C-alpha positions in Angstrom: 103.5 86.2 170.8 103.5 88.5 167.8 106.4 90.9 167.2 104.7 94.3 167.0 107.9 96.0 165.9 108.2 94.0 162.7 108.3 96.0 159.5 105.0 95.7 157.7 105.1 93.7 154.4 104.7 96.0 151.4 101.6 95.5 149.3 103.8 94.6 146.3 107.4 94.2 145.7 109.5 96.7 143.9 109.1 96.8 140.2 110.9 93.6 139.1 112.4 95.1 135.9 114.2 97.8 138.0 116.3 95.3 140.0 119.8 95.0 138.6 118.9 95.7 135.0 120.0 98.5 132.7 118.0 99.8 129.8 116.4 97.0 127.8 117.5 97.8 124.2 114.8 95.6 122.8 112.2 98.2 123.9 114.0 101.0 122.1 114.6 98.9 119.0 110.9 97.9 118.7 109.8 101.4 119.3 112.2 102.7 116.7 111.0 100.2 114.1 107.4 101.0 114.9 108.2 104.7 114.2 109.6 103.7 110.8 106.6 101.6 110.0 104.2 104.4 111.0 106.0 106.7 108.6 106.0 104.1 105.7 102.3 103.3 106.3 101.2 106.9 106.3 102.6 107.6 102.8 99.8 106.6 100.4 100.5 104.1 97.6 104.0 103.5 98.9 105.9 100.3 98.1 107.7 100.7 101.4 104.6 99.9 103.3 105.0 96.2 102.2 107.8 96.1 104.8 105.4 96.8 107.7 103.1 94.7 109.8 99.8 95.8 108.4 100.1 93.8 105.2 100.8 90.5 107.0 98.3 90.5 109.8 95.4 92.2 111.6 97.4 94.6 113.7 100.1 97.2 112.8 102.7 99.4 114.4 100.1 101.3 116.5 99.5 98.4 118.8 103.2 97.8 119.2 103.9 101.5 119.9 101.1 101.7 122.5 102.2 98.6 124.4 105.8 99.7 124.4 104.7 103.1 125.8 103.1 101.3 128.7 106.3 99.4 129.3 108.5 102.6 129.3 106.0 104.6 131.4 106.0 101.9 134.1 109.8 101.8 134.1 110.4 105.5 134.0 107.7 106.5 136.5 108.6 103.5 138.7 112.1 104.8 139.0 110.7 108.3 139.8 108.6 106.8 142.6 111.7 105.1 144.1 113.8 108.3 144.0 111.1 111.0 144.7 108.0 109.2 145.9 104.6 109.8 144.5 105.2 113.6 144.4 108.0 112.9 141.9 105.8 110.6 139.9 103.1 113.2 139.6 105.6 115.9 138.7 107.1 113.7 136.0 103.8 112.8 134.5 102.6 116.4 134.4 105.8 117.5 132.8 105.8 114.8 130.1 102.1 115.4 129.3 102.9 119.1 128.9 105.8 118.2 126.5 103.6 116.1 124.4 100.8 118.8 124.4 103.2 121.5 123.3 104.6 119.2 120.6 101.1 118.5 119.3 100.3 122.2 119.0 103.6 123.0 117.3 103.1 120.0 114.9 99.6 121.2 114.1 101.0 124.6 113.1 103.8 123.0 111.1 101.4 120.9 109.1 99.3 123.9 108.3 102.3 125.9 107.2 103.5 123.1 104.9 100.1 122.7 103.3 99.8 126.4 102.8 103.3 126.6 101.2 102.3 123.7 99.0 99.4 125.6 97.6 96.6 124.0 99.6 94.1 122.7 97.1 93.1 119.0 97.3 96.0 118.3 99.6 94.4 120.5 102.3 91.4 118.2 102.4 93.5 115.1 102.6 95.5 116.4 105.5 92.5 117.8 107.3 94.0 121.3 107.4 91.6 123.2 105.2 89.5 124.3 108.1 92.6 125.4 110.0 93.7 127.5 107.1 90.2 129.0 106.6 89.2 129.5 110.3 92.5 129.5 112.2 91.2 131.1 115.4 88.4 128.7 116.1 90.3 125.7 114.9 93.3 126.4 117.1 91.0 126.8 120.1 89.6 123.3 119.5 93.1 122.0 118.9 94.0 123.4 122.3 91.3 121.3 124.0 92.4 118.3 121.8 89.2 118.2 119.7 90.8 119.0 116.4 93.8 117.1 114.9 95.4 117.1 111.5 95.9 113.8 109.8 98.5 111.5 111.3 98.7 113.4 114.6 95.9 111.6 116.4 98.1 109.6 118.7 99.6 112.6 120.4 96.4 113.8 122.2 96.0 110.2 123.3 99.3 110.3 125.1 98.6 113.7 126.6 95.6 112.0 128.4 97.4 108.8 129.3 100.4 110.5 130.8 98.2 112.7 132.9 96.4 109.6 134.3 99.5 107.4 134.6 100.2 108.2 138.3 96.9 106.8 139.6 97.2 103.9 137.2 100.7 103.0 138.6 99.3 103.3 142.1 96.6 100.8 141.3 99.0 98.5 139.5 101.4 98.4 142.4 98.6 97.4 144.8 96.2 95.2 142.7 97.8 94.6 139.3 95.5 91.8 138.2 92.4 93.6 139.3 93.6 96.8 137.5 94.1 94.8 134.3 90.7 93.2 134.7 89.1 96.7 135.0 90.9 97.8 131.9 89.6 94.7 130.0 86.0 95.4 131.3 86.2 99.0 130.0 87.4 97.7 126.7 84.5 95.3 126.5 82.0 97.9 127.4 83.3 100.2 124.6 82.5 97.4 122.1 79.1 96.6 123.6 77.8 100.2 124.0 79.8 102.0 121.4 81.3 104.6 123.9 83.6 107.1 122.3 84.8 110.7 122.6 83.6 113.3 120.1 85.9 115.4 117.9 85.6 118.7 116.1 84.2 119.7 113.6 82.6 116.3 113.3 83.1 112.6 114.0 85.1 111.2 116.9 88.7 110.5 118.0 90.3 108.2 115.5 92.0 106.4 118.4 89.3 105.9 121.0 91.0 106.5 124.4 88.5 104.2 126.1 89.6 101.3 123.9 93.3 102.0 123.3 94.0 102.2 127.0 94.1 98.4 127.1 97.5 97.8 125.3 99.0 100.7 127.4 97.7 99.1 130.7 98.8 95.7 129.5 102.4 97.0 128.9 102.5 98.6 132.4 101.0 95.4 134.0 103.7 93.3 132.3 106.4 95.3 134.1 104.8 94.6 137.4 103.5 91.0 137.0 105.3 89.8 133.9 107.9 87.7 135.8 105.2 85.5 137.2 103.5 84.9 133.9 106.6 84.6 131.7 107.0 80.8 132.0 103.4 80.4 130.7 103.8 82.9 127.9 106.9 81.1 126.6 105.4 77.7 127.0 104.2 75.4 124.2 100.7 75.9 125.4 100.9 79.6 124.4 103.3 79.4 121.5 101.4 76.9 119.4 98.1 78.8 119.4 100.0 82.0 118.7 101.7 80.6 115.6 98.4 79.1 114.3 96.6 82.5 114.7 99.4 84.4 113.0 99.3 82.0 110.0 95.5 82.4 109.9 95.8 86.2 110.0 98.5 86.2 107.4 96.3 84.4 104.9 93.4 86.8 105.6 95.6 89.9 105.3 97.1 88.7 102.0 93.7 88.1 100.6 92.9 91.8 100.9 95.7 92.5 98.4 96.1 89.3 96.3 93.2 88.5 94.0 93.5 84.7 93.9 93.3 84.5 97.7 90.4 87.0 97.8 88.2 84.4 96.1 88.9 81.8 98.9 88.3 84.1 101.8 84.8 85.7 102.5 85.8 89.3 102.9 82.6 90.4 104.6 83.4 88.4 107.7 86.6 90.2 108.7 87.0 93.3 106.6 87.1 96.2 107.3 88.6 95.7 110.7 87.8 98.5 113.2 91.0 100.3 114.2 89.5 103.2 116.0 88.1 101.0 118.7 90.9 98.4 118.6 89.0 95.4 117.1 89.5 92.2 119.2 91.1 90.4 116.2 93.7 93.2 116.1 94.4 92.8 119.8 94.7 89.1 119.6 97.1 89.4 116.6 99.4 91.7 118.6 99.3 89.4 121.6 100.4 86.5 119.3 103.3 88.6 118.0 104.3 89.4 121.6 104.4 85.8 122.5 106.7 85.0 119.6 108.9 87.9 120.4 109.3 87.1 124.1 110.0 83.4 123.2 112.7 84.0 120.5 114.3 87.4 121.1 116.4 87.3 124.3 117.5 90.4 126.1 121.1 90.0 124.9 120.3 89.2 121.3 123.3 89.9 119.1 121.2 91.4 116.4 120.8 94.5 118.5 124.4 95.4 117.7 123.9 95.6 113.9 123.9 99.1 112.3 120.3 98.9 111.4 119.2 98.0 114.9 121.4 100.7 116.3 119.6 103.2 114.1 116.3 101.9 115.4 117.5 102.2 119.0 118.4 105.8 118.5 115.0 106.6 117.1 113.3 104.7 119.9 115.2 106.7 122.5 113.8 109.9 121.0 110.3 108.8 120.2 108.4 112.1 120.5 110.6 114.3 118.3 111.1 111.4 115.8 107.3 110.8 115.6 106.7 114.5 114.9 109.4 114.5 112.3 107.8 111.4 110.7 104.5 113.2 110.3 106.2 116.1 108.5 108.2 113.7 106.4 104.9 112.0 105.4 103.5 115.3 104.2 106.7 116.0 102.3 106.6 112.6 100.7 103.0 113.0 99.7 103.8 116.3 98.0 106.7 114.7 96.2 104.6 111.9 94.9 101.9 114.3 93.7 104.1 117.0 92.2 107.1 115.1 90.9 106.5 111.4 90.3 104.5 108.4 91.7 107.0 105.9 90.1 108.5 103.0 91.9 111.9 104.7 92.1 110.5 107.7 93.8 108.6 105.6 96.3 111.8 103.7 97.2 113.8 106.9 97.4 111.3 108.6 99.7 111.0 105.5 101.9 114.7 105.0 102.4 115.4 108.7 102.6 112.7 109.3 105.2 114.1 106.5 107.4 117.6 107.8 107.0 116.6 111.3 108.0 114.9 109.9 111.1 118.0 108.0 112.1 120.2 111.1 111.4 117.9 113.3 113.5 117.9 110.8 116.4 121.7 110.5 116.3 122.0 114.3 116.5 119.6 114.4 119.4 121.6 111.8 121.2 124.8 113.8 120.7 123.1 116.9 122.0 122.1 115.1 125.2 125.6 113.9 126.0 127.1 116.0 128.8 130.8 116.4 129.3 132.1 114.5 132.2 133.4 116.4 135.2 137.2 116.3 135.7 138.3 114.0 138.5 139.0 115.7 141.9 137.7 119.0 140.7 136.6 119.8 144.2 139.0 120.1 147.1 138.7 117.2 149.6 138.2 118.2 153.3 140.7 116.4 155.6 139.3 114.3 158.5 140.0 115.2 162.1 142.0 113.0 164.4 138.9 112.3 166.4 137.0 111.1 163.2 139.9 108.9 162.3 140.1 107.4 165.8 136.4 106.9 166.2 136.1 105.2 162.8 138.6 102.6 163.9 136.9 102.1 167.2 133.4 101.8 165.8 134.4 99.5 162.9 131.4 100.7 160.9 131.3 99.0 157.5 130.4 101.0 154.4 128.9 99.2 151.3 131.8 98.8 148.8 129.4 99.7 145.9 128.8 103.1 147.5 132.6 103.8 147.9 133.8 102.4 144.6 136.5 104.6 143.3 136.6 106.9 146.4 139.8 107.9 148.3 140.4 106.9 151.9 139.8 110.5 153.0 136.5 110.6 151.2 135.4 107.4 152.9 135.9 108.9 156.3 134.2 112.1 155.5 131.2 110.2 154.1 131.1 108.0 157.3 130.8 111.1 159.5 128.4 113.0 157.4 125.4 112.1 159.6 127.3 113.3 162.7 128.1 116.7 161.0 124.5 117.1 159.9 123.4 116.6 163.5 125.6 119.6 164.6 127.5 117.6 167.2 131.0 118.4 168.4 134.0 116.1 168.3 133.6 114.7 171.8 130.0 113.7 171.5 129.9 109.9 171.7 126.1 109.9 172.2 125.7 111.7 168.9 127.7 109.0 167.2 125.4 106.4 168.8 122.4 108.3 167.5 123.9 108.4 164.0 125.3 104.9 163.8 123.4 102.9 166.4 124.3 102.1 170.1 128.0 101.9 170.6 129.8 99.1 172.3 130.3 99.3 176.1 134.0 100.1 175.7 133.8 102.4 172.7 134.5 105.5 174.8 137.7 103.9 176.3 138.8 102.8 172.8 138.3 106.2 171.4 140.4 107.9 174.1 143.1 105.3 173.8 143.4 105.6 170.0 143.3 109.3 170.2 146.3 109.3 172.6 148.2 107.1 170.2 147.7 109.7 167.5 149.2 112.5 169.6 152.6 113.6 168.2 155.6 112.3 170.1 157.2 114.9 172.6 
C-alpha cells in the first residue's frame, strides 16, 4: 500500500555548489584575469597582448568571461531562489539587468566625451563615436534600444539580455538540465547553418551574436547544476589527452599567424580568419580544452590564489562590471597616449602595467567601500523569559540546532524557542498552542509543566 502522505521527490536536487561551500575564489581569479586580458587585447599594437590567450590558441578572454558569467549567475540566482523563491530570482535578474543597462549608457556617454576632448578626428572613426558626436539625439535613441554601441562596449548589451532571460533559463536547468543544454546547442548549430543574427545601427549586426554566444553562458550554468556528475569524466585521461593534443594543434596554428617561418607550413586559408561574432566551433572547442585542463590541475584550495597577483585578480573579478567599464576607458586613454606621445616599447609596457594596476586599485577601493562596520555585541536589550517559558522548555525538551544558536546566550535560546508561540498570540497557559507550534506534546506534559512551575515558586 502506498503512503500518500509522503513528501514528493523534487524534480532536481538543490544546486550542488551551494551545499557547504563558500565563494570559489577560482571563479573570481579567472574573471579578474580575463578582464586584464580584455584590456590588453583592446589596446592596438600592444606588446602586453602577448600575455593573453588570443596569441596562443583559437579562443580568447571573451569565451572565458562568458562561461564564468554563467557560473556566477547560476550560483547567485540559485541562492536567491532558495531565500526568496522565484519572485526573488526575477527581482534580482531585473535589477542586475538594469544595472548593466545604465552602466552601458553611461559608458557610451563617457567614451563620446573622451573622444571629443581628444579632438575627434581619426580616433572618432576608430572608436565608432563619430556618429554619436554628429547626431547625438538619434544615436542615443538607438543606444537606448541596444542597437548602437561604441567600440569595446559590445558585451554589455549582451549581458542586459542574458540577465533578463536568466530566470526562465534557471527554471529549465533545474528541471531538465541536459535537455536545456541540448536546446542551447541546437540554437548554436542553427545560427551557423542559417546565419541568424541581430541587426545593429547604423549598419551591420551585433559583434557578439546573442544567439551564438548564449552557449558558453548556458554551459557555465549547466555545469553548476550537473557538473558533479560529469566531473569524473572531465578529469579522466579520456578527456585530458584529446584536450592537450587540441591545444598543441591550436598553438601551432595561432603562432603561424604571427611568426613567418610557421606561416609557410600552415595553410592559412583553412582556418583564418576565425569567426568571433558567431563563436566559431574551433574557438568553442579550444575553450573547452582549456577548461578541461583547468579543472584537472587547479584545485579549489590552490595555494597560488594567495599570492599578491592573484589577490589583485580576485578583487577585480569581484567587481567585474565597474572594472570592465574602467578597462574600456583605460583602453581609449592608452590609444590616445600611443598616438599622441609615443608608440615605443617602453610606452606600451608602461601603459599595460599601469592600466592593470589602476584596475586593481579601483577594485580594492570598491571592496573597501562595500565593507560595513560590524554591529557592537549586545547592542539590543534582551527580553527575559517568563517562568512558564522556562518550565515548559524543560518539560518539552525541544532540541534547537547548535548551528542556529552558536554564540547565543541562554536567555536568547529560550526566547528563540518560544517565538512561534508568541507569534500565534497564545497566553502563558495554553498547552494546545505549544503543541501546535512544536508538535503534539507527551501525555504527561501538562503535569510536568505544573510540577516544574511549582518548584520555581519562591519559598514562603
